[in-house]
Every structure is written in C-alpha cells, then in structure tokens.
N, C-alpha and C positions, 0 to 999 in steps of 0.2 A: 476315812480316806487313808489309803496306804501310800507311803512315799519311800522309794528306795533312793538313797543319796549315793551318787557315783563319786568315787574318789579320783576321777581322771584329771582333776585340776590341781592335784597335789596338796589338798587341804589336810591339816593334821587331824588326829582323832579328837583333840580338844575342840577344834573348830566344828567338827561334825556334831559333837555333843551339844555345843552351844546352839547350833542350828536346830537340832532335835528339840531342845528345850523351848526355843522360841516358837517353832511350828506347833508343838503340843499345846502351847498356851492359846492358840487360835481356836481351839475347840476340838472336834472329833477328828483327830489326826493320828495316824500310826506311822511313825518314822522308823524305817529300817536302815541301819548303817552299821559299820563295824562296832560291835560292843554297845550299841545304843538301841533301846526299844521303848516305845510309849504305847499305851493301850488306847483303843477306840471304843466308843459306845454306840455308834450308829452304823447301820448297814444300808443306808439309803443311797450312798454314793460309793463308787469304787474307782480307784485309779491304779493302773498297772503301767509300770515302766520305770525309767530312771531319769533323774535330772542331774545336770552338772551343777557345780556350785555357783556357776554364773547364771543359772536359771533356765538353761536350754533343756527341753524335754526330748529324750532320745527315743528312737523307734524300738518296738518290742517284737518278739517272736511268740509263736503259740497263741495268737490272738483268738482263734476260734475256740480253743479250749478254755481260755480265760473268760470269754463271753458266756460260754455254757456254764462255767462255774458261777459266774455272777447271777445268771438266771436261776440256777439251783439254789443259791443263797438268797433269792428274792430281792436282789439289788435292782433298783429302778434306773439308775443313771450310771454310766461308765464313761470316764474320761480316757480318751485314746490319743496317742501322739498323732499329729497331722500327717507325719510321714507314713503312717499305716492306713491312710484313707483308701488307697487302692485295694488293700486286703479286705476292708469292709465292703467295698463295692462288689467284690467277687463272691461274697458269702450268700448262702441261701437265706431267704427272707424269714424262714422258720426260726433261724438262730437269732435274728435281730428283733423279732416280734416281742413287744413288751419292754424293750430296753431303749432308753434315751441315750444315744451316742453323741458325745460332745468331743470335738477334735481340739486339741491344745498344742501349742508350739513352745510356750514358755511358762515359767512358774507363776507369773502374774495372771495368766489365763486360768491356770489350775486353781489358784486362790480365789479368783473371781467366781468361778463355777462352784467351788466348794463352800464358800462363805456366803454366797448369795441366796442360799436355800432358806 
C-alpha cells in the first residue's frame, strides 16, 4: 500500500517520521513523505492519493493512468478517494475490468481495506 502524507495540517517532519514508522509496522505499507520512505513487499493492493494528518483522504488527478498502471503491475485492488467516484463512472469498462475498486473517505477506511486482506 502506498501512502502520501500531506503536510497541509502543519505537522513537523518529526511527526511525519513517527507516522511513517507507525504505519510501516502495520505490514505492507509504503509511506511517502518529505525525507521518509519505507518499502513494501506486496502488490495485491494499491492506494493512490494523499491523506491529511487528520485522516481525510483527498481527491486525486490522473486516475485513468493510475488504474492502467495498476493493471499493468497486476494489482487486483485499488483504493480510490470517494470524491473521485464520478471519474470512475465515466471510464470505459475495459479499464476497470479485473480491478476491484474500493472508495475510501478517511484513513480508517484505508486501514480497514488494507489490513482486512
């Protein structure tokens, strides 16, 4: 699972490092934040987007390209921000075939989907 931590809540770099360490201990998590990276070992689930430090999942751009990349990487499940649901509904079924799309609104939903596997 890839997570990009947004710094729009004014958190310090030390706070982001602590979050990365805590999230990485949950299993196959890849946290991307300023100067912080952890590696993942599973490609069964993909998450694209940003979360605020309060746990809100923000909408993303380039969704079609990200879904095509997930298919190419043989990823089976993709977590997409709920605010991007209209984008999914407008896509060709050919792009969506073979992908389980789960819509998430907050970090609790992300963790539930990621850790329930």
